[in-house]
C-alpha positions as CSV (number, residue, x, y, z in Angstrom):
1,X,0.2,-0.5,0.1
2,X,0.9,3.5,-1.3
3,X,1.3,5.7,1.4
4,X,0.8,9.5,0.5
5,X,2.4,12.8,1.9
6,X,1.3,14.2,4.9
7,X,0.8,18.0,5.4
8,X,3.8,18.9,6.7
9,X,5.8,17.2,3.5
10,X,3.7,19.2,1.3
11,X,4.2,22.3,2.9
12,X,7.6,22.1,3.6
13,X,8.0,20.9,-0.2
14,X,5.9,23.9,-1.3
15,X,8.5,26.7,0.8
16,X,11.7,24.9,-0.5
17,X,10.1,26.0,-4.2
18,X,9.3,29.2,-3.3
19,X,12.9,30.2,-2.3
20,X,13.8,28.0,-5.6
21,X,11.8,30.0,-7.7
22,X,12.4,33.3,-6.1
23,X,16.3,32.0,-6.1
24,X,15.7,31.8,-10.4
25,X,13.7,34.7,-10.7
26,X,16.4,36.7,-8.8
27,X,19.2,35.5,-10.3
28,X,16.6,36.6,-14.1
29,X,16.2,39.4,-13.1
30,X,19.3,40.3,-12.6
31,X,20.9,39.0,-15.4
32,X,18.2,41.7,-17.8
33,X,19.5,44.4,-15.5
34,X,23.6,43.5,-16.5
35,X,22.3,42.8,-20.3
36,X,20.3,46.7,-19.8
37,X,23.2,48.3,-18.7
38,X,25.7,46.9,-20.9
39,X,23.6,48.3,-23.8
40,X,22.7,51.0,-22.1
41,X,26.2,51.7,-21.8
42,X,27.6,50.7,-25.1
43,X,24.5,53.2,-26.6
44,X,26.2,55.5,-25.1
45,X,29.4,55.0,-26.3
46,X,28.7,54.6,-29.4
47,X,26.3,58.4,-29.1
48,X,29.4,59.5,-27.5
49,X,32.2,58.3,-30.3
50,X,29.3,60.2,-32.5
51,X,30.4,63.5,-30.8
52,X,33.2,63.3,-31.1
53,X,33.8,62.3,-34.6
54,X,31.3,65.4,-35.6
55,X,33.7,67.7,-33.4
56,X,37.7,66.2,-35.0
57,X,35.9,66.5,-38.3
58,X,34.8,70.5,-37.8
59,X,37.4,71.6,-35.4
60,X,40.2,69.2,-35.4
61,X,42.1,71.5,-38.0
62,X,40.8,75.0,-37.1
63,X,43.4,76.7,-34.8
64,X,42.4,77.8,-31.3
65,X,44.2,80.9,-30.4
66,X,42.6,82.2,-34.7
67,X,39.0,80.1,-35.4
68,X,37.7,79.7,-31.5
69,X,35.2,82.6,-31.5
70,X,33.3,81.5,-28.1
71,X,32.9,78.6,-25.6
72,X,32.0,77.5,-22.5
73,X,31.2,73.9,-20.5
74,X,28.5,72.6,-23.4
75,X,28.9,75.3,-25.9
76,X,32.0,75.9,-28.6
77,X,31.3,78.6,-31.3
78,X,34.2,78.0,-33.8
79,X,35.3,78.8,-37.6
80,X,34.7,75.7,-39.6
81,X,36.5,75.0,-42.4
82,X,34.4,74.6,-45.7
83,X,37.4,74.7,-48.4
84,X,41.8,75.7,-48.5
85,X,44.1,76.6,-51.7
86,X,46.3,79.0,-53.5
87,X,45.5,82.0,-55.4
88,X,47.2,82.5,-58.6
89,X,45.8,85.9,-59.8
90,X,43.3,88.4,-59.6
91,X,41.0,89.2,-61.9
92,X,38.9,92.6,-61.4
93,X,36.9,92.7,-57.9
94,X,38.3,88.8,-57.4
95,X,41.2,86.6,-55.9
96,X,41.3,83.4,-58.4
97,X,42.3,80.2,-56.1
98,X,44.2,77.5,-59.1
99,X,41.9,75.2,-59.5
100,X,44.9,72.1,-58.7
101,X,45.4,73.3,-54.9
102,X,41.7,74.1,-54.2
103,X,40.1,71.0,-51.6
104,X,36.9,71.4,-50.4
105,X,33.6,69.5,-50.1
106,X,31.2,72.2,-51.2
107,X,31.6,75.4,-53.2
108,X,32.1,78.6,-50.9
109,X,28.5,80.3,-50.3
110,X,28.5,83.7,-50.4
111,X,24.9,83.4,-47.9
112,X,27.1,81.5,-45.0
113,X,30.7,81.4,-45.9
114,X,33.8,84.1,-45.4
115,X,37.4,84.1,-46.4
116,X,40.9,84.3,-44.1
117,X,44.2,85.3,-46.3
118,X,46.8,85.2,-45.5
119,X,48.6,88.4,-46.1
120,X,52.5,89.0,-45.5
121,X,52.1,92.2,-43.9
122,X,54.3,95.2,-44.8
123,X,56.3,97.5,-42.4
124,X,53.8,98.1,-40.0
125,X,52.4,94.8,-39.6
126,X,53.6,91.3,-39.6
127,X,51.6,88.4,-42.0
128,X,48.4,87.3,-40.6
129,X,45.3,85.7,-41.4
130,X,42.6,88.6,-42.5
131,X,39.3,87.6,-42.7
132,X,37.4,89.6,-45.6
133,X,33.3,88.1,-46.5
134,X,32.6,86.6,-49.9
135,X,30.9,89.2,-52.0
136,X,29.7,86.8,-54.9
137,X,29.1,84.1,-55.9
138,X,32.2,82.0,-56.8
139,X,32.9,81.8,-60.7
140,X,34.9,80.4,-63.3
141,X,38.4,82.2,-63.4
142,X,41.4,81.8,-65.1
143,X,45.4,81.7,-63.2
144,X,47.7,84.2,-64.8
145,X,49.5,81.2,-66.3
146,X,46.1,80.2,-67.8
147,X,45.4,77.4,-65.8
148,X,41.7,77.0,-64.3
149,X,40.2,78.2,-60.7
150,X,37.9,79.7,-58.8
151,X,37.0,83.4,-59.0
152,X,36.3,84.4,-55.5
153,X,35.4,88.4,-55.1
154,X,36.4,90.3,-51.7
155,X,37.2,93.9,-51.0
156,X,39.3,96.0,-54.3
157,X,42.2,96.3,-50.7
158,X,42.7,92.7,-50.3
159,X,42.6,92.0,-53.9
160,X,45.4,94.6,-53.9
161,X,46.8,92.6,-51.0
162,X,46.7,89.4,-52.8
163,X,47.9,90.1,-56.2
164,X,50.9,88.8,-55.8
165,X,49.8,84.8,-55.9
166,X,50.4,81.8,-53.6
167,X,48.4,83.5,-50.9
168,X,47.2,80.9,-48.9
169,X,43.2,80.8,-48.2
170,X,41.0,78.8,-46.1
171,X,36.8,79.6,-46.9
172,X,35.2,79.2,-43.0
173,X,32.0,79.0,-41.9
174,X,30.7,80.6,-38.1
175,X,29.2,77.8,-36.6
176,X,28.2,76.6,-32.7
177,X,28.5,73.1,-31.7
178,X,26.1,73.0,-28.6
179,X,23.9,70.7,-25.6
180,X,20.0,72.1,-25.8
181,X,16.9,70.7,-25.0
182,X,13.9,69.3,-27.1
183,X,10.8,67.4,-26.5
184,X,11.8,67.0,-22.5
185,X,15.4,65.3,-23.6
186,X,18.6,66.7,-23.9
187,X,20.8,66.7,-27.4
188,X,24.2,67.7,-28.8
189,X,23.6,69.5,-31.6
190,X,25.6,72.2,-34.4
191,X,23.8,75.1,-36.4
192,X,25.6,77.6,-39.3
193,X,25.6,81.0,-37.4
194,X,24.2,82.2,-40.4
195,X,19.9,84.1,-39.7
196,X,17.4,81.6,-39.9
197,X,19.5,78.5,-39.3
198,X,17.7,76.2,-36.7
199,X,19.7,73.8,-34.6
200,X,20.3,70.3,-36.3
201,X,20.9,66.9,-33.7
202,X,23.8,65.1,-33.5
203,X,23.5,62.9,-31.1
204,X,21.7,62.1,-28.3
205,X,19.2,61.8,-25.7
206,X,21.6,63.0,-22.5
207,X,21.1,63.9,-19.4
208,X,21.0,67.6,-18.5
209,X,24.5,69.0,-18.3
210,X,25.4,66.0,-20.7
211,X,28.4,67.2,-22.1
212,X,31.5,69.2,-20.9
213,X,34.3,70.7,-23.0
214,X,37.7,71.4,-22.0
215,X,40.8,72.4,-23.4
216,X,44.0,70.8,-22.3
217,X,48.1,71.0,-23.2
218,X,49.6,68.1,-23.9
219,X,50.5,67.1,-20.8
220,X,46.9,67.1,-20.0
221,X,46.5,70.0,-17.6
222,X,42.8,72.4,-18.6
223,X,44.3,76.0,-20.3
224,X,42.6,78.2,-22.7
225,X,41.9,77.8,-26.4
226,X,44.7,80.1,-27.8
227,X,47.1,76.8,-26.0
228,X,45.4,74.0,-26.1
229,X,46.9,70.8,-28.2
230,X,43.8,68.5,-27.1
231,X,40.0,69.3,-27.0
232,X,38.5,67.1,-24.2
233,X,35.0,65.5,-24.1
234,X,32.8,64.2,-21.1
235,X,29.4,62.6,-21.3
236,X,27.1,62.2,-18.2
237,X,24.9,60.5,-19.9
238,X,21.2,59.2,-18.2
239,X,18.1,56.9,-19.7
240,X,15.8,55.0,-18.7
241,X,15.4,51.1,-17.7
242,X,12.8,48.9,-19.9
243,X,12.9,46.7,-16.9
244,X,12.1,49.6,-14.4
245,X,9.9,52.0,-16.0
246,X,10.2,55.8,-14.6
247,X,13.8,55.2,-12.8
248,X,16.8,56.5,-15.1
249,X,19.9,54.9,-15.4
250,X,23.1,56.6,-14.6
251,X,26.2,56.1,-16.9
252,X,29.7,56.3,-15.6
253,X,31.2,59.7,-17.4
254,X,32.6,59.1,-20.7
255,X,35.9,60.7,-22.1
256,X,36.4,61.1,-25.6
257,X,40.1,63.0,-26.9
258,X,39.8,64.9,-30.2
259,X,43.8,66.3,-31.5
260,X,44.1,69.8,-32.7
261,X,46.4,69.9,-35.2
262,X,47.0,73.6,-35.3
263,X,46.9,73.8,-31.5
264,X,49.4,76.1,-29.6
265,X,52.7,74.6,-28.2
266,X,52.8,71.7,-25.4
């Protein structure tokens, strides 16, 4: 005759089963939370790389002493390079840039771009980059030796000073990179300072005060932009966990460095 389980045995079995089930559930939730943290950190690191890539492309070639118009912990105003070349002659009220030496990702736009022209100076001043507006849309031109070129209209005074040829010219656009709020979230974006332009998102969302910019010398010490060799980006990010609605996951500060090719001496 088979004996059944007593009530005490059933209660003990159910209690042990509950303990085991609770342990399994706790382990499963912990694994889910760990996976969420890993995915979130990977997402934040990816966003930081996006921001660093944009900053390196836009700011890596600038001279901090010349091309930084203003900065704060969360914003940077700068001259973004849009082209470069050398003059090969003048035509009327314009300088001509040699086609073979001109490098750019688009044609200069007088509505948003200006020029920096490197002039050797005179008896009263030394060599310097001189900023000047672009007065008209670019056109085709000819160098003094007959080679094809790009004709850029500038002030008559500047044409006279650049008439010798082989004068370096940079095409630039004033831009601002900053942290901004949209729809209750914080984003990193950039915009041209041309009137009417709106900011375009680069990456986000981030925590409030999620982007911190810092100028460093070659030894990693904080310095003024004119003396900087590196631009440090620190990302402070937070995002909600799918498994914990309404609660934010704090992410350790992520860090990236942009080397300034034309930075100050270390």
